[in-house]
VEXLO-500413 format. One record per residue (C-alpha): x, y, z; residue number from 1. Coordinates in Angstrom, 3 decimals, padded with zeros to 6 digits. Layout:
BEGIN
+----------+----------+----------+------+
!       c1 !       c2 !       c3 ! resi !
+----------+----------+----------+------+
!        X !        Y !        Z !  NUM !
...
+----------+----------+----------+------+
//
This chain:
BEGIN
+----------+----------+----------+------+
!       c1 !       c2 !       c3 ! resi !
+----------+----------+----------+------+
!  000.000 !  000.000 !  000.000 !    1 !
!  001.370 !  003.393 ! -000.995 !    2 !
!  000.610 !  005.714 !  001.920 !    3 !
!  002.215 !  008.534 !  000.013 !    4 !
! -000.090 !  008.469 ! -002.998 !    5 !
! -003.435 !  006.618 ! -002.863 !    6 !
! -004.948 !  006.032 ! -006.286 !    7 !
! -007.955 !  008.259 ! -005.519 !    8 !
! -005.632 !  011.277 ! -005.223 !    9 !
! -005.514 !  012.955 ! -008.634 !   10 !
! -005.851 !  016.423 ! -010.073 !   11 !
! -009.509 !  017.006 ! -010.887 !   12 !
! -010.175 !  018.032 ! -014.470 !   13 !
! -013.968 !  017.798 ! -014.516 !   14 !
! -016.593 !  018.913 ! -012.006 !   15 !
! -014.493 !  020.607 ! -009.355 !   16 !
! -012.136 !  022.255 ! -011.822 !   17 !
! -015.222 !  023.719 ! -013.481 !   18 !
! -016.471 !  024.858 ! -010.057 !   19 !
! -013.351 !  026.941 ! -009.446 !   20 !
! -012.946 !  028.252 ! -013.003 !   21 !
! -016.540 !  028.913 ! -014.077 !   22 !
! -018.803 !  028.121 ! -011.131 !   23 !
! -019.398 !  029.474 ! -007.629 !   24 !
! -015.717 !  028.959 ! -006.805 !   25 !
! -014.785 !  031.956 ! -008.944 !   26 !
! -016.207 !  034.343 ! -006.342 !   27 !
! -014.579 !  032.371 ! -003.519 !   28 !
! -011.147 !  032.699 ! -005.137 !   29 !
! -011.799 !  036.390 ! -005.682 !   30 !
! -012.556 !  036.733 ! -001.986 !   31 !
! -009.421 !  034.748 ! -001.135 !   32 !
! -007.306 !  036.978 ! -003.368 !   33 !
! -005.274 !  034.253 ! -005.068 !   34 !
! -005.491 !  030.781 ! -006.580 !   35 !
! -003.807 !  028.263 ! -004.261 !   36 !
! -000.874 !  026.253 ! -005.579 !   37 !
! -002.145 !  022.697 ! -005.929 !   38 !
!  001.265 !  021.396 ! -004.878 !   39 !
!  000.429 !  022.630 ! -001.384 !   40 !
! -002.167 !  019.855 ! -001.187 !   41 !
!  000.529 !  017.164 ! -001.026 !   42 !
!  000.968 !  017.335 !  002.783 !   43 !
! -002.710 !  016.400 !  003.157 !   44 !
! -002.276 !  013.011 !  001.441 !   45 !
! -001.411 !  011.110 !  004.651 !   46 !
! -004.722 !  012.229 !  006.164 !   47 !
! -006.474 !  009.942 !  003.670 !   48 !
! -005.052 !  007.100 !  005.786 !   49 !
! -005.659 !  008.770 !  009.146 !   50 !
! -008.817 !  008.243 !  011.189 !   51 !
! -010.399 !  008.644 !  014.620 !   52 !
! -008.366 !  006.091 !  016.536 !   53 !
! -009.881 !  007.005 !  019.913 !   54 !
! -013.422 !  006.593 !  018.607 !   55 !
! -012.541 !  003.241 !  017.074 !   56 !
! -011.217 !  002.040 !  020.448 !   57 !
! -014.654 !  002.662 !  021.967 !   58 !
! -016.248 !  000.606 !  019.192 !   59 !
! -013.846 ! -002.269 !  019.780 !   60 !
! -014.128 ! -002.198 !  023.559 !   61 !
! -017.802 ! -001.265 !  024.054 !   62 !
! -019.952 ! -001.402 !  020.926 !   63 !
! -018.764 ! -004.676 !  019.461 !   64 !
! -019.050 ! -006.720 !  022.706 !   65 !
! -022.588 ! -005.589 !  023.663 !   66 !
! -024.110 ! -004.386 !  020.379 !   67 !
! -024.755 ! -000.966 !  018.872 !   68 !
! -028.123 ! -000.189 !  020.459 !   69 !
! -027.146 ! -001.144 !  023.996 !   70 !
! -023.773 !  000.620 !  023.710 !   71 !
! -025.477 !  003.789 !  022.498 !   72 !
! -027.760 !  003.658 !  025.530 !   73 !
! -024.701 !  003.279 !  027.773 !   74 !
! -023.084 !  006.305 !  026.107 !   75 !
! -026.219 !  008.389 !  026.649 !   76 !
! -026.453 !  007.347 !  030.291 !   77 !
! -022.784 !  008.245 !  030.791 !   78 !
! -023.204 !  011.674 !  029.216 !   79 !
! -026.280 !  012.289 !  031.372 !   80 !
! -024.244 !  011.411 !  034.482 !   81 !
! -026.289 !  008.293 !  035.175 !   82 !
! -024.722 !  005.191 !  036.724 !   83 !
! -023.273 !  002.513 !  034.428 !   84 !
! -021.131 ! -000.533 !  035.158 !   85 !
! -017.502 ! -000.013 !  036.124 !   86 !
! -016.085 ! -001.594 !  032.960 !   87 !
! -018.086 !  000.678 !  030.671 !   88 !
! -017.321 !  003.661 !  032.887 !   89 !
! -013.582 !  003.050 !  032.494 !   90 !
! -013.864 !  002.764 !  028.679 !   91 !
! -015.772 !  006.026 !  028.335 !   92 !
! -013.632 !  007.809 !  030.942 !   93 !
! -010.559 !  006.987 !  028.867 !   94 !
! -012.238 !  008.249 !  025.681 !   95 !
! -013.436 !  011.531 !  027.175 !   96 !
! -009.981 !  012.230 !  028.593 !   97 !
! -008.930 !  012.679 !  024.953 !   98 !
! -011.672 !  015.255 !  024.310 !   99 !
! -011.510 !  018.674 !  025.962 !  100 !
! -015.177 !  019.645 !  026.067 !  101 !
! -014.415 !  023.216 !  027.129 !  102 !
! -011.107 !  024.083 !  025.427 !  103 !
! -009.544 !  027.484 !  026.227 !  104 !
! -010.174 !  028.761 !  022.686 !  105 !
! -013.929 !  028.097 !  022.822 !  106 !
! -016.013 !  031.290 !  022.653 !  107 !
! -019.682 !  030.672 !  023.432 !  108 !
! -020.710 !  034.107 !  022.204 !  109 !
! -019.329 !  033.251 !  018.777 !  110 !
! -021.065 !  029.873 !  018.930 !  111 !
! -024.340 !  031.687 !  019.628 !  112 !
! -023.903 !  033.891 !  016.551 !  113 !
! -023.286 !  030.861 !  014.350 !  114 !
! -026.394 !  029.190 !  015.734 !  115 !
! -028.460 !  032.342 !  015.183 !  116 !
! -027.444 !  032.455 !  011.510 !  117 !
! -028.274 !  028.767 !  011.134 !  118 !
! -031.705 !  029.235 !  012.665 !  119 !
! -032.687 !  032.388 !  010.814 !  120 !
! -031.871 !  030.657 !  007.546 !  121 !
! -035.117 !  028.748 !  008.156 !  122 !
! -036.377 !  026.364 !  005.476 !  123 !
! -034.104 !  027.941 !  002.815 !  124 !
! -031.163 !  026.800 !  004.939 !  125 !
! -032.456 !  023.238 !  004.794 !  126 !
! -032.785 !  023.565 !  001.022 !  127 !
! -029.142 !  024.660 !  000.842 !  128 !
! -028.082 !  021.622 !  002.861 !  129 !
! -030.049 !  019.213 !  000.683 !  130 !
! -029.846 !  020.654 ! -002.806 !  131 !
! -026.331 !  022.116 ! -002.661 !  132 !
! -024.209 !  020.625 !  000.119 !  133 !
! -025.515 !  017.062 ! -000.020 !  134 !
! -026.117 !  016.772 ! -003.756 !  135 !
! -022.891 !  018.600 ! -004.620 !  136 !
! -020.882 !  016.207 ! -002.458 !  137 !
! -021.893 !  013.343 ! -004.746 !  138 !
! -019.555 !  014.758 ! -007.394 !  139 !
! -016.643 !  013.062 ! -005.618 !  140 !
! -016.508 !  009.321 ! -006.160 !  141 !
! -014.207 !  008.719 ! -003.201 !  142 !
! -016.117 !  010.401 ! -000.372 !  143 !
! -019.274 !  008.559 ! -001.444 !  144 !
! -017.829 !  005.081 ! -001.155 !  145 !
! -018.567 !  004.566 !  002.579 !  146 !
! -022.229 !  005.329 !  001.803 !  147 !
! -022.247 !  002.542 ! -000.744 !  148 !
! -020.415 !  000.063 !  001.486 !  149 !
! -022.733 !  000.694 !  004.451 !  150 !
! -025.804 !  000.166 !  002.273 !  151 !
! -027.155 !  003.711 !  002.416 !  152 !
! -028.250 !  003.475 ! -001.220 !  153 !
! -030.323 !  000.378 ! -000.495 !  154 !
! -031.791 !  001.899 !  002.677 !  155 !
! -032.989 !  004.876 !  000.673 !  156 !
! -032.256 !  008.592 !  000.589 !  157 !
! -034.992 !  009.360 !  003.146 !  158 !
! -033.041 !  007.778 !  005.983 !  159 !
! -029.862 !  009.708 !  005.231 !  160 !
! -031.818 !  012.942 !  004.843 !  161 !
! -033.565 !  012.351 !  008.151 !  162 !
! -030.355 !  011.443 !  009.988 !  163 !
! -028.608 !  014.540 !  008.612 !  164 !
! -031.546 !  016.786 !  009.477 !  165 !
! -031.783 !  015.369 !  013.008 !  166 !
! -028.069 !  016.007 !  013.496 !  167 !
! -028.008 !  019.520 !  012.019 !  168 !
! -031.203 !  020.818 !  013.605 !  169 !
! -030.262 !  019.585 !  017.059 !  170 !
! -026.754 !  021.043 !  017.037 !  171 !
! -028.033 !  024.426 !  015.829 !  172 !
! -030.599 !  025.007 !  018.586 !  173 !
! -030.185 !  027.857 !  021.046 !  174 !
! -027.910 !  026.781 !  023.900 !  175 !
! -027.029 !  023.477 !  022.220 !  176 !
! -023.463 !  023.601 !  023.567 !  177 !
! -024.170 !  025.270 !  026.869 !  178 !
! -025.021 !  023.446 !  030.096 !  179 !
! -027.981 !  021.080 !  029.681 !  180 !
! -027.844 !  021.496 !  025.894 !  181 !
! -028.051 !  018.436 !  023.634 !  182 !
! -025.363 !  019.475 !  021.159 !  183 !
! -022.581 !  017.433 !  022.752 !  184 !
! -024.671 !  014.267 !  022.707 !  185 !
! -025.558 !  014.619 !  019.045 !  186 !
! -021.954 !  015.305 !  018.000 !  187 !
! -020.272 !  012.626 !  020.131 !  188 !
! -022.864 !  009.989 !  019.231 !  189 !
! -022.403 !  010.857 !  015.548 !  190 !
! -018.636 !  010.555 !  015.961 !  191 !
! -019.032 !  007.017 !  017.284 !  192 !
! -021.494 !  006.148 !  014.525 !  193 !
! -018.735 !  007.131 !  012.091 !  194 !
! -016.303 !  004.847 !  013.906 !  195 !
! -018.852 !  002.029 !  013.969 !  196 !
! -019.349 !  002.394 !  010.209 !  197 !
! -015.623 !  002.538 !  009.501 !  198 !
! -014.723 ! -000.535 !  011.561 !  199 !
! -017.627 ! -002.449 !  010.038 !  200 !
! -016.555 ! -001.589 !  006.495 !  201 !
! -012.964 ! -002.633 !  007.148 !  202 !
! -013.917 ! -005.914 !  008.836 !  203 !
! -016.873 ! -007.034 !  006.749 !  204 !
! -016.297 ! -005.790 !  003.190 !  205 !
! -013.696 ! -005.828 !  000.437 !  206 !
! -012.865 ! -002.144 !  000.912 !  207 !
! -009.656 ! -001.241 ! -000.949 !  208 !
! -007.522 !  001.008 !  001.244 !  209 !
! -004.887 !  001.500 ! -001.451 !  210 !
! -007.596 !  002.884 ! -003.743 !  211 !
! -009.846 !  004.915 ! -001.429 !  212 !
! -007.780 !  005.446 !  001.699 !  213 !
! -009.404 !  004.661 !  005.051 !  214 !
! -013.214 !  004.958 !  005.029 !  215 !
! -014.382 !  008.164 !  006.718 !  216 !
! -010.769 !  009.272 !  006.907 !  217 !
! -009.594 !  012.521 !  008.470 !  218 !
! -009.352 !  014.533 !  005.253 !  219 !
! -012.826 !  013.488 !  004.089 !  220 !
! -014.163 !  014.396 !  007.520 !  221 !
! -012.687 !  017.865 !  007.051 !  222 !
! -014.433 !  018.083 !  003.668 !  223 !
! -017.739 !  017.271 !  005.374 !  224 !
! -017.066 !  019.987 !  007.949 !  225 !
! -016.405 !  022.449 !  005.126 !  226 !
! -019.670 !  021.407 !  003.537 !  227 !
! -021.588 !  022.384 !  006.656 !  228 !
! -019.680 !  025.649 !  007.072 !  229 !
! -018.201 !  027.211 !  003.912 !  230 !
! -020.440 !  025.534 !  001.315 !  231 !
! -023.507 !  026.192 !  003.468 !  232 !
! -022.506 !  029.859 !  003.783 !  233 !
! -021.947 !  030.101 !  000.021 !  234 !
! -025.379 !  028.611 ! -000.575 !  235 !
! -027.048 !  031.039 !  001.833 !  236 !
! -025.505 !  033.954 ! -000.025 !  237 !
! -026.728 !  032.526 ! -003.313 !  238 !
! -030.206 !  032.396 ! -001.798 !  239 !
! -030.020 !  036.112 ! -000.984 !  240 !
! -028.909 !  036.045 !  002.629 !  241 !
! -026.370 !  038.670 !  003.650 !  242 !
! -024.798 !  037.422 !  006.895 !  243 !
! -022.981 !  039.929 !  009.083 !  244 !
! -019.274 !  039.608 !  009.837 !  245 !
! -020.211 !  038.458 !  013.353 !  246 !
! -022.478 !  035.731 !  011.974 !  247 !
! -019.844 !  034.498 !  009.532 !  248 !
! -017.179 !  034.401 !  012.252 !  249 !
! -019.662 !  032.624 !  014.511 !  250 !
! -020.519 !  030.006 !  011.895 !  251 !
! -016.871 !  029.068 !  011.398 !  252 !
! -016.236 !  028.989 !  015.142 !  253 !
! -019.277 !  026.774 !  015.655 !  254 !
! -018.036 !  024.297 !  013.065 !  255 !
! -014.469 !  024.473 !  014.321 !  256 !
! -015.780 !  023.261 !  017.684 !  257 !
! -018.025 !  020.622 !  016.136 !  258 !
! -015.187 !  019.432 !  013.904 !  259 !
! -012.906 !  019.181 !  016.932 !  260 !
! -015.513 !  017.153 !  018.839 !  261 !
! -015.840 !  014.858 !  015.807 !  262 !
! -012.147 !  014.033 !  016.087 !  263 !
! -010.688 !  016.240 !  013.355 !  264 !
! -007.221 !  017.517 !  014.379 !  265 !
! -007.219 !  021.186 !  015.340 !  266 !
! -004.429 !  022.009 !  012.893 !  267 !
! -006.752 !  021.136 !  009.993 !  268 !
! -009.783 !  023.121 !  011.124 !  269 !
! -010.140 !  026.569 !  009.513 !  270 !
! -010.483 !  029.627 !  011.731 !  271 !
! -012.175 !  031.787 !  009.118 !  272 !
! -013.602 !  031.924 !  005.615 !  273 !
! -010.260 !  032.523 !  003.881 !  274 !
! -008.675 !  029.455 !  005.453 !  275 !
! -011.781 !  027.431 !  004.632 !  276 !
! -011.686 !  028.441 !  000.958 !  277 !
! -008.076 !  027.347 !  000.650 !  278 !
! -008.794 !  024.050 !  002.444 !  279 !
! -011.775 !  023.349 !  000.184 !  280 !
! -009.692 !  024.080 ! -002.904 !  281 !
! -007.033 !  021.524 ! -001.962 !  282 !
! -009.589 !  018.799 ! -001.213 !  283 !
! -011.835 !  019.325 ! -004.227 !  284 !
! -009.024 !  019.739 ! -006.736 !  285 !
! -007.460 !  016.397 ! -005.779 !  286 !
! -010.658 !  014.352 ! -006.113 !  287 !
! -011.405 !  011.677 ! -008.653 !  288 !
! -014.534 !  012.580 ! -010.646 !  289 !
! -017.934 !  011.123 ! -009.882 !  290 !
! -018.789 !  007.616 ! -011.076 !  291 !
! -021.822 !  005.363 ! -011.409 !  292 !
! -022.303 !  005.377 ! -007.634 !  293 !
! -022.415 !  009.185 ! -007.706 !  294 !
! -025.179 !  009.098 ! -010.294 !  295 !
! -027.071 !  006.422 ! -008.330 !  296 !
! -026.907 !  008.468 ! -005.110 !  297 !
! -028.045 !  011.605 ! -006.938 !  298 !
! -030.920 !  009.671 ! -008.517 !  299 !
! -031.997 !  008.311 ! -005.119 !  300 !
! -032.053 !  011.817 ! -003.683 !  301 !
! -034.131 !  013.092 ! -006.620 !  302 !
! -036.616 !  010.237 ! -006.244 !  303 !
! -036.947 !  010.610 ! -002.487 !  304 !
! -039.661 !  013.264 ! -002.653 !  305 !
! -041.934 !  011.158 ! -004.850 !  306 !
! -041.346 !  007.982 ! -002.836 !  307 !
! -041.920 !  009.494 !  000.608 !  308 !
! -045.269 !  009.966 !  002.304 !  309 !
! -045.162 !  013.751 !  002.366 !  310 !
! -046.849 !  015.744 !  000.969 !  311 !
! -049.866 !  013.451 !  000.760 !  312 !
! -050.955 !  014.338 ! -002.773 !  313 !
! -049.027 !  013.184 ! -005.839 !  314 !
! -049.253 !  016.657 ! -007.399 !  315 !
! -047.777 !  018.362 ! -004.300 !  316 !
! -044.918 !  015.851 ! -004.188 !  317 !
! -044.240 !  016.436 ! -007.877 !  318 !
! -044.155 !  020.196 ! -007.318 !  319 !
! -041.756 !  019.736 ! -004.405 !  320 !
! -039.534 !  017.554 ! -006.571 !  321 !
! -039.489 !  020.303 ! -009.177 !  322 !
! -038.472 !  022.772 ! -006.481 !  323 !
! -035.483 !  020.604 ! -005.503 !  324 !
! -034.477 !  020.200 ! -009.155 !  325 !
! -034.671 !  023.970 ! -009.586 !  326 !
! -032.320 !  024.553 ! -006.660 !  327 !
! -030.000 !  021.730 ! -007.769 !  328 !
! -029.501 !  023.598 ! -011.035 !  329 !
! -029.444 !  027.004 ! -009.348 !  330 !
! -026.658 !  025.992 ! -006.944 !  331 !
! -024.675 !  023.427 ! -008.914 !  332 !
! -025.028 !  024.759 ! -012.448 !  333 !
! -025.636 !  023.015 ! -015.749 !  334 !
! -022.212 !  021.358 ! -015.961 !  335 !
! -022.403 !  019.525 ! -012.621 !  336 !
! -026.061 !  018.627 ! -013.085 !  337 !
! -025.202 !  017.049 ! -016.418 !  338 !
! -022.465 !  014.954 ! -014.776 !  339 !
! -024.891 !  013.786 ! -012.065 !  340 !
! -027.691 !  013.385 ! -014.638 !  341 !
! -030.014 !  015.751 ! -012.854 !  342 !
! -032.791 !  016.732 ! -015.284 !  343 !
! -033.872 !  020.308 ! -015.799 !  344 !
! -037.030 !  021.332 ! -013.931 !  345 !
! -040.031 !  022.182 ! -016.055 !  346 !
! -041.288 !  024.551 ! -013.321 !  347 !
! -038.961 !  027.465 ! -012.581 !  348 !
! -040.390 !  030.955 ! -012.203 !  349 !
! -042.430 !  030.276 ! -009.087 !  350 !
! -039.339 !  029.296 ! -007.107 !  351 !
! -037.536 !  032.541 ! -007.954 !  352 !
! -040.123 !  034.377 ! -005.845 !  353 !
! -038.557 !  032.628 ! -002.849 !  354 !
! -035.176 !  034.215 ! -003.675 !  355 !
! -036.705 !  037.656 ! -004.138 !  356 !
! -038.480 !  037.427 ! -000.796 !  357 !
! -035.278 !  036.490 !  001.065 !  358 !
! -033.384 !  039.431 ! -000.429 !  359 !
! -036.195 !  041.776 !  000.579 !  360 !
! -036.249 !  040.501 !  004.160 !  361 !
! -032.460 !  040.672 !  004.463 !  362 !
! -032.586 !  044.449 !  004.032 !  363 !
! -034.409 !  044.607 !  007.378 !  364 !
! -031.969 !  042.499 !  009.387 !  365 !
! -030.289 !  045.567 !  010.887 !  366 !
! -033.474 !  045.955 !  012.932 !  367 !
! -032.884 !  043.974 !  016.143 !  368 !
! -036.535 !  043.092 !  016.696 !  369 !
! -036.989 !  041.859 !  013.148 !  370 !
! -033.749 !  039.865 !  013.315 !  371 !
! -034.827 !  038.268 !  016.607 !  372 !
! -038.163 !  037.357 !  015.032 !  373 !
! -036.404 !  035.892 !  011.987 !  374 !
! -034.288 !  033.696 !  014.258 !  375 !
! -037.315 !  032.548 !  016.246 !  376 !
! -039.507 !  031.912 !  013.198 !  377 !
! -036.733 !  030.272 !  011.171 !  378 !
! -035.816 !  027.927 !  014.002 !  379 !
! -039.460 !  026.976 !  014.511 !  380 !
! -039.892 !  026.166 !  010.821 !  381 !
! -036.780 !  023.994 !  010.894 !  382 !
! -038.194 !  022.034 !  013.833 !  383 !
! -041.474 !  021.609 !  011.933 !  384 !
! -039.551 !  020.304 !  008.926 !  385 !
! -037.669 !  017.884 !  011.167 !  386 !
! -040.944 !  016.563 !  012.594 !  387 !
! -042.190 !  015.951 !  009.045 !  388 !
! -039.076 !  013.938 !  008.277 !  389 !
! -039.475 !  011.881 !  011.441 !  390 !
! -043.177 !  011.249 !  010.863 !  391 !
! -043.368 !  010.649 !  007.132 !  392 !
! -039.915 !  009.944 !  005.735 !  393 !
! -038.041 !  007.847 !  008.282 !  394 !
! -038.704 !  004.166 !  007.612 !  395 !
+----------+----------+----------+------+
//
């Protein structure tokens, strides 16, 4: 195995190159002020073989002996300061000694600003996550492979959408990372789910490390973090949002903390938008293009609306599907949609009203009362959307 150059590592000449030369990446590079030298990506190669060793120890010592469900219950009891057996206590004590839950650099006021931006993005924010961040990520063949090997495609897009929405909504609630908040539980439990998936793939499948690196490796985890921070921010701006400097700084601080809790080394986590742009450039520009699995995942996501139980009427589901196709094309552009075989929507104009309305409301965000109302209303709508997923889409 060549730990210096896995076969997946190659200069991208298709989707992501187009993104930086003719797509949304053009404005990001303009903001950055320069085009990064791709040779500076070479030091990141070893991270394709690095992974969350501490999380994997917990899987080996706790989850594998007693089963996933019971181990997850033990973890929850431990984090809620409830009594568990001595053996399990020792395992989790050792793990949490490697995680500083309140590091000296953590700024809760910045965290609050990032959460406020996330909440006031409302339903449009969820559209950005689904139709831009999630769908756009399918353009990389390599980062998708763990989804294929864990059977996500067979389980259906609804489950992944629901799991992602549960995670994101719960870590972006007011006070999520303050005392009695549920943010820590949702991040740490997700971290161990990643480890459980990785160890299962390596033990039970024919995963090719020399081709793909380690499943859910450290560099791909950073790419996911950038998807929730930089790509999400880019999508919000495309929707018409105009976040303040405080909100932008807060969003990156929020995801720096979440990334750290997920086991990503601090030296990789960007402090600000400029560092994030450069990090995203190195990852995207060294990705193999999408493949048949990419197209299959994109197709499953497109079909999800029609196959789910919400809305109840066929016509309403078809209209919602058209809305997602519209935003797929709006965010990703014709070139990427062609690669992922995403058809053009036949309904367009009605969804542009949404964009116009956001831009109009953003002009009023300097008014504190209106901003506070936007945060409250947006957060409430996100919770309503989550309840719909849990009731109708999670099977």
